[in-house]
C-alpha positions as a Markdown table, in Angstrom:
| # | Residue | x | y | z |
|---|---|---|---|---|
| 1 | Met | 23.0 | -17.6 | -0.4 |
| 2 | Thr | 22.9 | -21.3 | -1.2 |
| 3 | Tyr | 19.6 | -21.6 | 0.6 |
| 4 | Cys | 18.1 | -18.7 | -1.4 |
| 5 | Met | 19.5 | -20.0 | -4.7 |
| 6 | Gly | 18.2 | -23.5 | -4.0 |
| 7 | Ser | 14.7 | -22.4 | -3.0 |
| 8 | Asn | 14.5 | -20.2 | -6.1 |
| 9 | Leu | 15.6 | -23.0 | -8.3 |
| 10 | Arg | 12.9 | -25.2 | -6.8 |
| 11 | Gly | 10.4 | -22.5 | -7.5 |
| 12 | Leu | 11.4 | -22.2 | -11.1 |
| 13 | Leu | 11.3 | -26.0 | -11.6 |
| 14 | Ser | 7.8 | -26.0 | -10.2 |
| 15 | Ser | 6.6 | -23.6 | -12.9 |
| 16 | Asp | 5.5 | -24.3 | -16.4 |
| 17 | Lys | 8.4 | -22.4 | -17.9 |
| 18 | Val | 11.0 | -25.2 | -17.9 |
| 19 | Pro | 11.3 | -28.4 | -20.0 |
| 20 | Ser | 9.8 | -31.5 | -18.4 |
| 21 | Ala | 13.3 | -33.1 | -18.3 |
| 22 | Leu | 14.5 | -30.5 | -15.9 |
| 23 | Ala | 11.3 | -30.5 | -13.9 |
| 24 | Ala | 11.9 | -34.2 | -13.3 |
| 25 | Leu | 14.8 | -33.1 | -11.0 |
| 26 | Leu | 12.3 | -31.5 | -8.5 |
| 27 | Pro | 12.1 | -34.5 | -6.2 |
| 28 | Phe | 15.9 | -34.4 | -5.7 |
| 29 | Ile | 15.9 | -30.7 | -5.1 |
| 30 | Lys | 13.2 | -31.1 | -2.5 |
| 31 | Ser | 15.1 | -33.8 | -0.7 |
| 32 | Ala | 18.2 | -31.5 | -0.4 |
| 33 | Ile | 16.7 | -28.2 | 0.5 |
| 34 | Asp | 14.5 | -27.1 | 3.5 |
| 35 | Leu | 10.8 | -26.7 | 2.6 |
| 36 | Asp | 10.4 | -23.3 | 4.4 |
| 37 | Thr | 10.1 | -20.9 | 1.5 |
| 38 | Cys | 9.2 | -17.7 | 3.4 |
| 39 | Gly | 10.0 | -14.6 | 1.5 |
| 40 | Leu | 11.6 | -16.3 | -1.5 |
| 41 | Leu | 10.7 | -16.5 | -5.2 |
| 42 | Met | 8.8 | -19.7 | -4.8 |
| 43 | Ser | 6.5 | -18.2 | -2.2 |
| 44 | Asp | 6.3 | -14.9 | -4.1 |
| 45 | Leu | 4.9 | -16.8 | -7.1 |
| 46 | Ala | 2.1 | -18.0 | -4.9 |
| 47 | Val | 1.4 | -14.5 | -3.4 |
| 48 | Phe | 0.8 | -13.0 | -6.8 |
| 49 | Gly | -1.5 | -15.8 | -8.0 |
| 50 | Ala | -5.2 | -15.8 | -7.3 |
| 51 | Gln | -6.2 | -14.0 | -4.1 |
| 52 | Val | -7.6 | -16.8 | -1.9 |
| 53 | Glu | -8.8 | -16.4 | 1.7 |
| 54 | Pro | -6.8 | -18.5 | 4.2 |
| 55 | Ala | -8.7 | -21.7 | 5.0 |
| 56 | Val | -9.5 | -20.8 | 8.7 |
| 57 | Val | -12.6 | -22.2 | 10.5 |
| 58 | Phe | -14.2 | -19.7 | 12.8 |
| 59 | Asn | -14.6 | -21.2 | 16.3 |
| 60 | Glu | -17.3 | -19.3 | 18.2 |
| 61 | Lys | -16.2 | -20.9 | 21.5 |
| 62 | Gln | -12.8 | -19.2 | 21.1 |
| 63 | Gln | -14.0 | -15.8 | 20.2 |
| 64 | Met | -13.2 | -12.9 | 22.5 |
| 65 | Leu | -13.8 | -9.1 | 22.7 |
| 66 | Leu | -11.5 | -7.2 | 20.4 |
| 67 | Ser | -9.3 | -4.4 | 21.8 |
| 68 | Thr | -10.6 | -0.9 | 21.3 |
| 69 | Asp | -7.8 | -0.2 | 18.7 |
| 70 | Ala | -8.6 | -3.4 | 16.8 |
| 71 | Tyr | -12.3 | -2.8 | 16.7 |
| 72 | Thr | -12.0 | 0.8 | 15.8 |
| 73 | Ala | -9.6 | 0.0 | 12.9 |
| 74 | Leu | -11.9 | -2.9 | 11.7 |
| 75 | Leu | -15.0 | -0.7 | 11.7 |
| 76 | Ala | -13.1 | 2.1 | 9.8 |
| 77 | His | -11.8 | -0.3 | 7.2 |
| 78 | Met | -15.2 | -2.1 | 6.8 |
| 79 | Thr | -16.9 | 1.3 | 6.3 |
| 80 | Ser | -14.5 | 2.6 | 3.7 |
| 81 | Asp | -13.8 | -0.5 | 1.6 |
| 82 | Ser | -16.7 | -1.3 | -0.7 |
| 83 | Asp | -15.3 | -4.7 | -1.5 |
| 84 | Leu | -15.9 | -5.6 | 2.1 |
| 85 | His | -19.1 | -3.9 | 3.1 |
| 86 | Asn | -20.9 | -4.7 | -0.2 |
| 87 | Gly | -23.4 | -1.9 | 0.3 |
| 88 | Ile | -24.1 | -2.8 | 4.0 |
| 89 | Ser | -23.8 | 0.1 | 6.5 |
| 90 | Phe | -22.1 | -1.1 | 9.6 |
| 91 | Ala | -22.4 | 0.6 | 13.0 |
| 92 | Ala | -20.4 | 0.2 | 16.2 |
| 93 | His | -21.8 | -2.1 | 18.8 |
| 94 | Asn | -22.2 | 0.7 | 21.3 |
| 95 | Ser | -23.6 | 3.3 | 18.8 |
| 96 | Gly | -27.1 | 3.2 | 20.3 |
| 97 | Leu | -30.0 | 3.9 | 17.9 |
| 98 | Leu | -29.4 | 2.4 | 14.4 |
| 99 | His | -30.4 | 4.0 | 11.1 |
| 100 | His | -32.5 | 2.1 | 8.6 |
| 101 | Lys | -30.8 | -1.0 | 7.3 |
| 102 | Gln | -27.7 | -0.5 | 9.5 |
| 103 | Arg | -26.1 | -3.6 | 11.0 |
| 104 | Ile | -24.0 | -3.9 | 14.1 |
| 105 | Leu | -20.4 | -4.9 | 13.5 |
| 106 | Ser | -19.6 | -7.6 | 16.0 |
| 107 | Pro | -16.9 | -6.6 | 18.5 |
| 108 | Phe | -15.9 | -10.3 | 18.9 |
| 109 | Ala | -13.3 | -12.2 | 17.0 |
| 110 | Gln | -11.1 | -15.3 | 17.3 |
| 111 | Ile | -7.5 | -14.4 | 17.9 |
| 112 | Leu | -5.0 | -16.5 | 15.8 |
| 113 | Pro | -1.4 | -17.2 | 16.8 |
| 114 | Ser | -0.4 | -17.3 | 13.1 |
| 115 | Val | -1.8 | -17.8 | 9.6 |
| 116 | Ala | -0.6 | -19.3 | 6.4 |
| 117 | Ser | -1.7 | -17.5 | 3.2 |
| 118 | Arg | -0.6 | -18.5 | -0.3 |
| 119 | Gly | 2.4 | -20.4 | 0.9 |
| 120 | Ile | 3.7 | -17.8 | 3.4 |
| 121 | His | 3.5 | -17.8 | 7.2 |
| 122 | Phe | 2.5 | -14.6 | 9.1 |
| 123 | Thr | 2.6 | -14.1 | 12.8 |
| 124 | Pro | 2.3 | -11.2 | 15.2 |
| 125 | Phe | 5.5 | -9.4 | 16.2 |
| 126 | Ser | 5.2 | -10.8 | 19.8 |
| 127 | Arg | 5.7 | -14.4 | 18.4 |
| 128 | His | 8.1 | -13.9 | 15.5 |
| 129 | Ala | 9.6 | -10.6 | 14.4 |
| 130 | Gly | 10.6 | -11.6 | 10.9 |
| 131 | Asn | 7.2 | -13.1 | 10.0 |
| 132 | Ser | 5.5 | -10.0 | 11.3 |
| 133 | Gln | 7.3 | -7.5 | 8.9 |
| 134 | Val | 5.0 | -7.1 | 5.8 |
| 135 | Leu | 4.4 | -5.1 | 2.7 |
| 136 | Tyr | 0.6 | -4.4 | 2.5 |
| 137 | Arg | -2.0 | -2.4 | 0.6 |
| 138 | Ser | -3.1 | 0.4 | 2.8 |
| 139 | Ser | -6.3 | 2.3 | 2.4 |
| 140 | His | -4.3 | 5.5 | 3.2 |
| 141 | Ile | -2.0 | 5.0 | 0.2 |
| 142 | Gln | -3.1 | 4.7 | -3.4 |
| 143 | Gly | -1.1 | 2.7 | -5.9 |
| 144 | Arg | 1.8 | 1.9 | -3.5 |
| 145 | Leu | 2.6 | -0.6 | -0.8 |
| 146 | Ala | 3.2 | 0.3 | 2.8 |
| 147 | Met | 5.6 | -1.3 | 5.2 |
| 148 | Gly | 4.4 | -2.3 | 8.6 |
| 149 | Arg | 4.5 | -4.8 | 11.5 |
| 150 | Ile | 1.7 | -7.2 | 12.4 |
| 151 | Val | 0.6 | -6.9 | 16.0 |
| 152 | Asp | -2.4 | -9.2 | 15.9 |
| 153 | Ile | -4.2 | -11.7 | 13.6 |
| 154 | Phe | -7.9 | -12.5 | 14.0 |
| 155 | Val | -10.8 | -14.1 | 12.1 |
| 156 | His | -14.0 | -12.1 | 12.3 |
| 157 | Arg | -17.6 | -13.1 | 11.5 |
| 158 | Arg | -19.9 | -10.4 | 10.2 |
| 159 | Ile | -23.5 | -10.4 | 9.0 |
| 160 | Thr | -23.9 | -10.2 | 5.2 |
| 161 | Gly | -27.7 | -10.8 | 4.8 |
| 162 | Ala | -30.8 | -12.0 | 6.6 |
| 163 | Asn | -29.5 | -15.4 | 7.3 |
| 164 | Thr | -25.9 | -15.2 | 6.0 |
| 165 | His | -22.5 | -14.3 | 7.4 |
| 166 | Arg | -18.9 | -14.2 | 6.3 |
| 167 | Asp | -15.8 | -15.2 | 8.1 |
| 168 | Gln | -12.7 | -13.3 | 7.2 |
| 169 | Val | -9.1 | -13.1 | 8.4 |
| 170 | Phe | -7.7 | -9.7 | 9.3 |
| 171 | Thr | -4.3 | -8.5 | 10.5 |
| 172 | Leu | -3.8 | -5.5 | 12.8 |
| 173 | Val | -0.8 | -3.6 | 11.3 |
| 174 | Lys | 1.2 | -0.7 | 12.5 |
| 175 | Gln | 3.0 | 1.2 | 9.7 |
| 176 | Phe | 6.6 | 2.1 | 10.1 |
| 177 | Arg | 7.4 | 5.8 | 10.0 |
| 178 | Ser | 9.6 | 7.3 | 7.3 |
| 179 | Leu | 12.7 | 9.4 | 7.9 |
| 180 | Ala | 12.1 | 13.0 | 8.9 |
| 181 | Pro | 12.7 | 15.4 | 5.9 |
| 182 | Glu | 16.0 | 16.6 | 7.4 |
| 183 | Asp | 17.2 | 13.0 | 7.7 |
| 184 | Lys | 16.4 | 11.8 | 4.2 |
| 185 | Lys | 19.5 | 13.3 | 2.7 |
| 186 | His | 21.5 | 10.7 | 4.8 |
| 187 | Asp | 19.7 | 7.7 | 3.1 |
| 188 | Val | 22.8 | 6.3 | 1.4 |
| 189 | Phe | 20.6 | 3.8 | -0.6 |
| 190 | His | 18.3 | 6.5 | -2.2 |
| 191 | Gln | 20.5 | 6.9 | -5.2 |
| 192 | Phe | 20.5 | 3.2 | -6.0 |
| 193 | Lys | 16.9 | 2.6 | -7.0 |
| 194 | His | 17.5 | -0.8 | -8.5 |
| 195 | Leu | 18.5 | -2.2 | -5.1 |
| 196 | Arg | 15.0 | -1.4 | -3.7 |
| 197 | Ile | 16.6 | -0.7 | -0.3 |
| 198 | Ser | 15.4 | 2.2 | 1.8 |
| 199 | Ile | 15.9 | 3.6 | 5.3 |
| 200 | Val | 12.9 | 3.9 | 7.6 |
| 201 | Arg | 12.5 | 4.6 | 11.3 |
| 202 | Thr | 11.9 | 1.7 | 13.7 |
| 203 | Ala | 9.0 | 3.7 | 15.3 |
| 204 | Thr | 5.5 | 2.9 | 14.2 |
| 205 | Ile | 2.3 | 4.9 | 13.6 |
| 206 | Asp | -0.7 | 4.9 | 15.8 |
| 207 | Pro | -3.5 | 4.0 | 15.5 |
| 208 | Pro | -3.0 | 0.6 | 13.7 |
| 209 | Glu | -4.9 | -0.4 | 10.6 |
| 210 | Ala | -7.1 | -3.5 | 10.1 |
| 211 | Ile | -5.9 | -5.1 | 6.9 |
| 212 | Pro | -7.7 | -8.1 | 5.2 |
| 213 | Met | -5.3 | -11.0 | 4.7 |
| 214 | Gln | -5.6 | -10.8 | 0.9 |
| 215 | Asp | -4.0 | -7.3 | 1.1 |
| 216 | Ile | -0.9 | -8.5 | 2.8 |
| 217 | Val | 1.5 | -8.9 | -0.2 |
| 218 | Ala | 4.8 | -10.2 | 1.1 |
| 219 | His | 7.5 | -10.0 | 3.8 |
| 220 | Phe | 10.4 | -7.6 | 3.9 |
| 221 | Ala | 13.8 | -8.1 | 5.3 |
| 222 | Ala | 15.3 | -5.5 | 7.7 |
| 223 | Cys | 18.5 | -4.9 | 9.7 |
| 224 | Pro | 19.5 | -2.1 | 12.0 |
| 225 | Phe | 21.1 | 1.0 | 10.4 |
| 226 | Lys | 23.1 | 3.5 | 12.3 |
| 227 | Asp | 24.2 | 6.9 | 11.1 |
| 228 | Asp | 25.3 | 9.6 | 13.6 |
| 229 | Asn | 23.7 | 12.2 | 11.4 |
| 230 | Ile | 20.2 | 10.6 | 11.7 |
| 231 | Ser | 18.4 | 11.7 | 14.9 |
| 232 | Thr | 16.2 | 8.6 | 15.5 |
| 233 | Pro | 16.7 | 4.8 | 15.5 |
| 234 | Cys | 16.2 | 3.4 | 12.0 |
| 235 | Met | 16.7 | 0.3 | 9.9 |
| 236 | Ala | 17.5 | -0.7 | 6.3 |
| 237 | Val | 14.6 | -2.6 | 4.6 |
| 238 | Val | 14.3 | -4.5 | 1.3 |
| 239 | Pro | 11.0 | -5.8 | 0.0 |
| 240 | Leu | 10.9 | -9.5 | -0.8 |
| 241 | Asp | 8.2 | -9.4 | -3.5 |
| 242 | Arg | 10.6 | -10.0 | -6.3 |
| 243 | Val | 8.1 | -11.1 | -8.9 |
| 244 | Ser | 6.1 | -7.9 | -8.5 |
| 245 | Asp | 6.6 | -4.4 | -10.0 |
| 246 | His | 4.6 | -2.8 | -7.1 |
| 247 | Pro | 6.6 | 0.1 | -5.7 |
| 248 | Phe | 6.7 | 0.3 | -1.9 |
| 249 | His | 5.9 | 3.5 | -0.1 |
| 250 | Glu | 9.0 | 5.4 | 1.2 |
| 251 | Ser | 7.3 | 8.3 | 2.9 |
| 252 | Ala | 4.0 | 7.0 | 4.4 |
| 253 | Val | 4.0 | 9.1 | 7.6 |
| 254 | Leu | 0.5 | 9.8 | 8.6 |
| 255 | Glu | 1.1 | 12.3 | 11.4 |
């Protein structure tokens, strides 16, 4: 609790909403409190600022063939998101004959062990469970945030013109399943909306989604939840995007 209060205080003192006399205390706060701000108000303020791509330099010597799941998800997202394809029609590398003006989407990418974006660190689940649990904007859900687990992070280079390209960081995310309809009545937190706590299953949905780094909003905290009336393993989750009014999605089961 002291850690959270101190980090949030440091975040407020860094804003333009406090008198300069109080802001002068910031060096003393920094010297007393750990600089890791993952999932706290200070990092949340950075998340909901300007959407800036992580400063990652693509290294062609380290690129490797994406897994079938990752490439299929990347191609699907690139095809459906107009902000990404910018009118370019991408085709799979093994699609054979191309239509007019179609371009091949490279199946190669550089795999990253972690990435820092807007002050927050993100890693695949295999490296750090907590840093892999994220709220994100899913192309399958409009106007709400989904909860998922990062299984891979990679930087991909794609052609954008005759002699131009774009390097962009993506995460491969598996969305958590919601409770079955017959189990939702046992969600003891459902009646306390202000707590923003919900019960979800620990199982994830296949196939995964390829999510641009700018659509990863924040982390969420989770702990095991056991109720003998619920038939499958589940956990209690609470979003950590406290400066946002974005609702998260409680029933995003894409069966």
